[in-house]
C-alpha positions in Angstrom: 21.0 23.5 -13.5 24.1 25.3 -14.8 27.7 24.6 -13.8 30.2 27.1 -12.8 33.5 27.2 -14.9 36.4 27.4 -12.4 38.2 27.0 -14.9 36.4 25.6 -18.0 39.1 23.0 -18.6 41.4 21.4 -15.9 45.0 22.3 -15.9 46.8 19.0 -16.7 50.1 20.4 -15.6 49.1 19.9 -12.0 47.4 16.5 -12.4 49.4 15.1 -9.5 48.5 17.8 -7.0 46.3 16.7 -4.1 42.7 17.9 -4.4 39.6 17.9 -2.2 36.1 17.1 -3.5 32.9 18.4 -2.1 29.4 17.2 -3.3 26.0 18.6 -2.7 23.6 15.7 -3.2 20.1 15.7 -4.5 17.6 13.0 -5.8 18.4 13.4 -9.5 21.5 15.6 -9.7 24.7 15.9 -7.7 26.8 19.1 -7.8 30.6 18.7 -7.2 33.3 21.2 -6.4 37.0 20.7 -6.3 39.5 22.7 -4.2 43.2 22.6 -4.0 45.1 22.2 -0.8 45.3 26.0 -0.2 41.5 26.4 -0.6 41.3 27.7 -4.2 38.2 26.6 -6.1 39.4 25.0 -9.3 36.2 23.6 -10.7 32.4 23.1 -10.2 30.0 20.9 -12.2 26.8 19.0 -12.0 26.3 15.3 -12.7 23.3 13.0 -12.9 22.7 10.8 -9.8 23.2 7.5 -11.7 25.9 4.9 -11.7 27.4 6.4 -14.9 27.1 9.9 -13.3 29.1 8.7 -10.3 31.9 7.5 -12.6 31.9 10.7 -14.6 32.0 12.8 -11.4 35.1 11.0 -10.1 36.8 10.9 -13.4 36.2 14.7 -13.8 37.5 15.5 -10.3 40.7 13.4 -10.9 41.5 15.4 -14.0 42.5 18.3 -11.6 44.7 16.1 -9.4 44.7 13.3 -6.9 41.4 13.1 -5.1 42.1 11.4 -1.7 39.3 13.0 0.4 35.7 14.0 -0.3 33.1 15.8 1.7 29.6 14.5 0.9 26.2 15.8 2.2 23.4 13.4 3.1 25.5 10.2 3.1 22.6 8.3 4.6 20.1 9.2 1.9 20.7 10.9 -1.4 24.4 10.6 -1.1 24.5 6.9 0.0 25.2 5.4 -3.4 27.8 8.0 -4.3 29.5 7.4 -0.9 29.8 3.7 -1.6 31.2 4.4 -5.1 33.8 6.8 -3.8 34.9 4.4 -1.0 35.2 1.5 -3.5 37.4 3.8 -5.6 39.8 4.4 -2.7 38.5 7.9 -1.8 38.1 8.7 1.9 34.6 10.1 2.4 33.7 12.5 5.2 30.1 13.2 6.2 29.3 16.9 6.0 26.4 18.6 7.7 24.5 21.2 5.8 25.6 24.8 6.4 23.9 26.6 9.2 21.3 29.3 8.6 23.7 32.2 9.5 26.3 31.1 6.9 23.6 30.7 4.2 22.2 34.2 4.9 25.7 35.6 4.6 26.9 33.7 1.5 23.7 32.9 -0.3 22.3 29.5 -1.3 23.1 27.6 -4.5 24.1 24.0 -5.1 27.5 25.1 -6.3 28.1 27.1 -3.1 26.9 24.2 -0.9 29.3 21.8 -2.8 32.2 24.2 -2.2 31.2 24.6 1.5 31.3 20.8 1.8 34.9 20.7 0.4 36.0 23.6 2.7 34.5 21.8 5.7 36.8 18.9 5.0 39.8 21.1 4.3 39.4 23.0 7.6 38.7 19.7 9.4 35.4 21.0 10.7 33.9 17.9 9.2 35.5 14.6 10.4 32.7 12.1 10.7 33.1 8.9 8.9 29.8 7.9 7.2 28.1 4.5 7.5 29.2 2.0 4.9 25.6 0.8 4.3 26.5 -2.5 2.6 26.2 -5.3 5.2 24.0 -7.0 7.8 23.1 -3.7 9.5 21.8 -2.1 6.3 19.7 -5.3 5.9 18.3 -4.8 9.4 17.5 -1.2 8.7 15.5 -2.1 5.6 13.7 -4.9 7.4 13.0 -2.7 10.4 11.6 0.1 8.3 9.1 -2.3 6.7 8.2 -3.9 10.0 7.6 -0.6 11.7 5.4 0.4 8.8 3.4 -2.9 9.0 2.9 -2.5 12.8 1.8 1.1 12.4 -0.7 0.2 9.6 -1.9 -2.8 11.6 -2.7 -0.6 14.6 -4.5 1.9 12.4 -6.6 -0.9 10.8 -7.5 -2.3 14.2 -8.7 1.1 15.4 -10.7 1.6 12.2 -12.3 -1.8 12.6 -13.4 -1.0 16.1 -14.7 2.4 15.0 -16.8 0.8 12.3 -18.2 -1.7 14.8 -19.3 1.0 17.1 -21.8 2.4 14.5 -22.8 -1.0 13.1 -26.2 -2.6 13.4 -27.0 -3.5 17.0 -27.5 -7.2 16.2 -24.1 -7.4 14.5 -22.4 -5.4 17.2 -23.8 -7.5 20.0 -22.8 -10.7 18.2 -19.1 -9.5 18.4 -19.2 -7.9 21.8 -16.9 -9.1 24.6 -14.4 -10.7 22.3 -10.6 -10.2 22.6 -8.9 -8.3 19.8 -7.4 -11.5 18.3 -10.8 -13.3 18.4 -12.6 -10.3 17.1 -10.3 -10.0 14.1 -10.7 -13.7 13.3 -14.5 -13.6 13.6 -14.7 -10.5 11.4 -12.5 -12.1 8.7 -15.0 -15.0 8.6 -18.1 -12.8 8.2 -20.3 -13.9 5.3 -20.6 -12.1 1.9 -23.0 -9.1 2.6 -24.5 -9.5 -0.9 -25.9 -12.9 -0.1 -28.5 -11.8 2.4 -31.2 -9.2 2.7 -29.2 -6.6 4.7 -29.7 -2.9 4.5 -27.1 -0.9 2.5 -25.5 0.4 5.7 -25.3 -3.1 7.3 -24.0 -4.6 4.0 -21.3 -1.9 3.9 -20.3 -2.5 7.5 -20.1 -6.3 6.9 -17.9 -5.8 3.9 -15.6 -3.2 5.6 -15.2 -5.3 8.8 -14.2 -8.4 6.7 -11.9 -6.3 4.6 -10.2 -4.7 7.5 -9.9 -8.0 9.4 -8.2 -9.7 6.5 -5.9 -6.7 6.1 -4.9 -7.0 9.8 -4.2 -10.7 9.4 -2.0 -10.0 6.4 -0.1 -7.2 8.1 0.4 -9.4 11.2 1.9 -12.1 9.0 4.2 -9.5 7.4 5.4 -8.1 10.8 6.1 -11.6 12.1 8.1 -12.6 9.0 10.1 -9.3 9.2 10.7 -9.8 12.9 12.1 -13.3 12.1 14.4 -11.8 9.5 15.6 -9.1 11.9 16.4 -11.7 14.5 18.4 -13.8 12.0 20.4 -10.8 10.9 21.2 -9.8 14.5 22.2 -13.4 15.3 24.5 -13.4 12.2 26.1 -10.0 12.9 26.2 -9.6 16.7 24.8 -12.6 18.5 26.5 -11.4 21.8 23.8 -8.7 22.1 21.0 -11.2 22.5 22.7 -12.8 25.5 22.4 -9.6 27.5 19.5 -8.9 29.9 16.7 -6.9 28.3 18.2 -6.8 24.8 15.8 -8.3 22.3 16.1 -8.3 18.4 14.3 -5.0 18.0 16.4 -3.1 20.5 19.6 -4.7 19.2 18.7 -3.8 15.6 18.0 -0.2 16.6 21.4 0.2 18.3 23.3 -1.6 15.5 21.6 0.7 12.9 22.9 3.7 14.8 26.4 2.3 14.9 26.3 1.2 11.2 28.1 -1.6 9.4 31.4 -0.1 10.3 31.3 0.6 14.0 35.1 1.2 14.0 34.2 4.7 12.8 33.1 5.4 16.4 36.2 6.9 18.2 35.0 6.1 21.8 32.1 4.9 23.9 31.3 8.6 24.5 30.8 9.2 20.8 28.3 6.2 20.7 26.5 7.6 23.7 26.2 11.0 22.0 24.8 9.2 18.9 22.2 7.6 21.1 21.4 10.9 22.8 22.4 9.7 26.3 25.5 11.8 26.9 25.0 14.8 29.3 25.5 18.2 27.7 27.4 20.9 29.6 25.1 23.9 30.5 27.4 25.8 32.9 27.7 29.5 33.1 29.6 31.6 35.6 29.4 30.1 39.1 26.7 27.7 37.9 28.0 24.3 37.0 25.5 21.9 35.7 24.6 19.5 32.9 21.4 19.2 31.0 19.5 16.4 29.2 20.8 15.7 25.6 17.8 15.9 23.2 19.9 15.1 20.2 21.1 11.8 18.8 19.1 9.0 17.3 15.8 8.9 19.1 15.1 5.3 18.0 18.4 4.2 19.7 17.5 6.3 22.7 14.1 4.6 23.0 15.8 1.2 22.7 18.1 2.0 25.6 15.1 3.1 27.6 13.3 -0.2 26.9 16.4 -2.1 28.0 16.6 -0.2 31.2 12.9 -0.8 32.0 13.4 -4.6 31.4 16.4 -4.6 33.7 14.6 -2.7 36.4 12.0 -5.5 36.4 14.2 -8.6 36.0 17.8 -7.7 37.1 18.6 -7.2 40.8 21.9 -5.3 40.2 20.0 -2.7 38.2 17.4 -2.3 40.9 20.1 -2.0 43.6 21.8 0.7 41.5 18.5 2.6 41.2 17.9 2.5 44.9 21.4 3.8 45.6 21.0 6.7 43.3 17.6 7.5 44.9 19.1 7.6 48.3 21.8 10.0 47.0 19.1 12.5 46.2 18.6 11.9 42.5 15.1 11.6 41.0 14.0 8.3 39.4 14.2 10.0 35.9 17.7 11.2 36.6 18.8 7.7 37.8 17.3 6.1 34.7 19.3 8.5 32.5 22.5 7.4 34.3 21.6 3.7 33.7 21.0 4.4 30.0 24.5 5.9 29.8 26.0 2.8 31.4 24.0 0.5 29.0 25.3 2.5 26.0 28.9 1.9 27.2 28.2 -1.8 27.6 26.7 -2.0 24.0 29.6 -0.1 22.6 32.1 -2.6 24.2 30.1 -5.5 22.6 29.9 -4.1 19.0 33.1 -2.2 18.6 35.8 -4.3 16.9 38.7 -2.9 19.0 36.9 -3.8 22.3 34.7 -6.8 21.6 36.1 -10.3 21.5 34.9 -13.7 22.7 36.9 -13.3 25.9 36.1 -9.7 26.8 32.4 -9.6 26.1 31.6 -12.5 28.5 33.1 -10.5 31.3 31.0 -7.4 30.7 28.4 -6.6 33.4 24.9 -7.4 32.5 23.5 -4.5 34.4 24.6 -1.0 35.3 
């Protein structure tokens, strides 16, 4: 990858001039561009995506002037480590979305152009989002939840495979395992004898070996999922124990919502911004004389699903939520529309519990436990 000389050497006579940094991040290489306060591109260069590369990138940018703000793409993936490095160095980092397709068709696509576009998005204040810090309890939850979801998915797949093998197994073997619950079936299959010790046919021996292998894999994945669930619960209890006191909020739902907010929930400007992140804020779809709002299909779908599970739990166990649903139904709303309203209220409640400016030991206890 070649760098673009704008200019080849920085002008040290303006070393105190404020500068804006833009970075297009990739797995192995980051491309940086520096703009002055009037939008003139003064330099562009690529750096390796390593700890030393981050230091070189910031030192190079500071040769042009004082770097106080930086626009970085993919702050939650390829740019996460660079974001932490810049924040520790006192640089305000702004999360920048990738340019839309129309802009790319008009201007072309190179890493240097994307880095410059990131800096210009910060300069024009089109990009203002503060990225997640990714260095605390919430980041630990995210990693644990990632591994737990993978273990649960693999466990479900292994159970389906075990039952599929059993369908085509020898009738005597299939009948000996018929009518058992899934838990007992897995235990019995894990205790099956070594197929090489008897006079079984090759197909029966293969089925015995596969059933035992899959059953033991399921047991291992179950143990992993339980251990990770315990760790998630401990992290939630250490970071935001007040969430677990709310009706319908378990460790999994709490972790999903905290992951959406991040380790620095103060970056959320209002409860409406958190609702938008969760995809439960209504979107205006009015035109002419028609005034209406439509469903928001954006946001973090894991957080949206967590809010839905909380609402279902409250509809089953909380009388206030059921009363609210009945009132909405009598007003002419459908059940689906009423549930969307409740999800919006729950998002507001969660925001008040996790945001540092609104949550406190005195205020959280007074929050309603249902919409």
